[in-house]
TIRO-29162 format. One record per residue (C-alpha): residue in three letters; chain; x, y, z. Coordinates in steps of 0.001 Angstrom, whole numbers, plus 500000, padded with zeros to 6 digits. Example, Ala and Ser with C-alpha at 12.3 -4.5 7.8 and 13.67 -1.06 7.14 Angstrom:
residues 2
+------+-----+--------+--------+--------+
| type | mol |     px |     py |     pz |
+------+-----+--------+--------+--------+
|  ALA |   A | 512300 | 495500 | 507800 |
|  SER |   A | 513670 | 498940 | 507140 |
+------+-----+--------+--------+--------+
end
This chain:
residues 103
+------+-----+--------+--------+--------+
| type | mol |     px |     py |     pz |
+------+-----+--------+--------+--------+
|  MET |   A | 820638 | 919527 | 142055 |
|  LEU |   A | 819203 | 922058 | 144469 |
|  SER |   A | 818538 | 925521 | 143108 |
|  SER |   A | 820973 | 927052 | 145637 |
|  GLN |   A | 823737 | 924708 | 144469 |
|  ARG |   A | 822942 | 925563 | 140867 |
|  ILE |   A | 823148 | 929289 | 141630 |
|  ILE |   A | 826561 | 928797 | 143247 |
|  ASN |   A | 827818 | 926712 | 140317 |
|  ASP |   A | 826539 | 929312 | 137850 |
|  PHE |   A | 828143 | 932067 | 139923 |
|  LYS |   A | 831503 | 930254 | 139915 |
|  TYR |   A | 831265 | 929804 | 136155 |
|  GLU |   A | 830279 | 933396 | 135390 |
|  PHE |   A | 832525 | 935218 | 137850 |
|  GLY |   A | 835586 | 932974 | 137665 |
|  ASN |   A | 838137 | 932743 | 140424 |
|  LEU |   A | 837087 | 935442 | 142849 |
|  THR |   A | 838293 | 935147 | 146424 |
|  TYR |   A | 835817 | 934811 | 149271 |
|  ARG |   A | 836706 | 938356 | 150286 |
|  GLU |   A | 835882 | 939674 | 146793 |
|  ILE |   A | 832609 | 937727 | 146708 |
|  ALA |   A | 831709 | 939074 | 150148 |
|  ALA |   A | 832343 | 942637 | 148970 |
|  LEU |   A | 830357 | 942032 | 145784 |
|  THR |   A | 827351 | 940475 | 147531 |
|  GLY |   A | 827388 | 942260 | 150866 |
|  ILE |   A | 827427 | 938888 | 152653 |
|  GLN |   A | 829997 | 938242 | 155397 |
|  MET |   A | 833108 | 936410 | 154218 |
|  THR |   A | 832682 | 933469 | 156623 |
|  ARG |   A | 829092 | 933082 | 155452 |
|  VAL |   A | 830221 | 933114 | 151813 |
|  PHE |   A | 832677 | 930319 | 152654 |
|  ARG |   A | 829877 | 928247 | 154198 |
|  ILE |   A | 827568 | 928880 | 151255 |
|  PHE |   A | 830262 | 927815 | 148785 |
|  ASN |   A | 830637 | 924624 | 150791 |
|  TYR |   A | 826928 | 923956 | 150190 |
|  GLN |   A | 825455 | 925058 | 153482 |
|  GLU |   A | 821827 | 926045 | 153058 |
|  MET |   A | 821273 | 929612 | 151842 |
|  LYS |   A | 818890 | 932192 | 153215 |
|  VAL |   A | 816392 | 933626 | 150750 |
|  SER |   A | 818056 | 937052 | 150878 |
|  GLU |   A | 821450 | 935484 | 150057 |
|  TYR |   A | 819933 | 933485 | 147215 |
|  GLU |   A | 818397 | 936652 | 145789 |
|  ARG |   A | 821719 | 938521 | 145959 |
|  PHE |   A | 823512 | 935812 | 143997 |
|  LYS |   A | 820608 | 935530 | 141557 |
|  ASN |   A | 820521 | 939297 | 140944 |
|  LEU |   A | 824278 | 939383 | 140314 |
|  LEU |   A | 823919 | 936561 | 137812 |
|  LEU |   A | 821052 | 938335 | 136072 |
|  GLN |   A | 823139 | 941494 | 135807 |
|  LYS |   A | 826056 | 939495 | 134417 |
|  LYS |   A | 823803 | 937676 | 131972 |
|  SER |   A | 822150 | 940855 | 130771 |
|  GLY |   A | 821861 | 939418 | 127272 |
|  THR |   A | 819688 | 936609 | 128614 |
|  ALA |   A | 817572 | 939018 | 130620 |
|  ARG |   A | 817162 | 941186 | 127544 |
|  LEU |   A | 816125 | 938167 | 125463 |
|  LEU |   A | 813437 | 937212 | 127989 |
|  GLU |   A | 812208 | 940781 | 128154 |
|  LEU |   A | 811907 | 940980 | 124360 |
|  PHE |   A | 810176 | 937645 | 124114 |
|  ASN |   A | 807648 | 938566 | 126803 |
|  GLN |   A | 807004 | 941899 | 125146 |
|  TYR |   A | 806525 | 940614 | 121576 |
|  ALA |   A | 805379 | 936998 | 122032 |
|  LEU |   A | 801817 | 937788 | 121011 |
|  PHE |   A | 802930 | 939365 | 117735 |
|  LEU |   A | 805160 | 936490 | 116578 |
|  SER |   A | 803790 | 933898 | 114194 |
|  PRO |   A | 803124 | 930443 | 115681 |
|  CYS |   A | 805440 | 928910 | 113084 |
|  PHE |   A | 808299 | 931193 | 114110 |
|  VAL |   A | 807687 | 930475 | 117803 |
|  ARG |   A | 807861 | 926698 | 117168 |
|  LYS |   A | 811120 | 927090 | 115231 |
|  LEU |   A | 812553 | 929209 | 118024 |
|  GLU |   A | 811459 | 926663 | 120644 |
|  LYS |   A | 813116 | 923816 | 118722 |
|  GLN |   A | 816340 | 925780 | 118319 |
|  ILE |   A | 816466 | 926642 | 122025 |
|  GLU |   A | 815719 | 923028 | 122989 |
|  ARG |   A | 818608 | 921865 | 120757 |
|  GLU |   A | 820965 | 924356 | 122360 |
|  ILE |   A | 819908 | 923230 | 125844 |
|  LYS |   A | 820471 | 919576 | 124937 |
|  ILE |   A | 823946 | 920420 | 123655 |
|  VAL |   A | 824812 | 922306 | 126836 |
|  ASN |   A | 823491 | 919435 | 128988 |
|  LEU |   A | 825520 | 916886 | 127039 |
|  ILE |   A | 828659 | 918969 | 127401 |
|  GLN |   A | 828094 | 919369 | 131150 |
|  GLU |   A | 827498 | 915627 | 131558 |
|  GLY |   A | 830689 | 914912 | 129625 |
|  GLU |   A | 832698 | 917163 | 131944 |
|  LYS |   A | 831591 | 915268 | 135061 |
+------+-----+--------+--------+--------+
end
């Protein structure tokens, strides 16, 4: 899956059933352009960044987690880091299996 398609799918999941008009107002992108993007026309970099920034704001918990990890990674014990990696990998596998099952 292309990264632009993934961003759109993530946006649909996170923001629910917004109309094209509401998405246009939220992103600052023209409504007809939003329609084309949601029908998988190629995105411009600036459009991609707008959707990505909105997703990052919505997923502030994830952004906060990454910020904390980057800030304190050097101070964590290697054993703890390995346990954390394994737990995250398990969670990702579960999410991937659920997504595959929904297709």
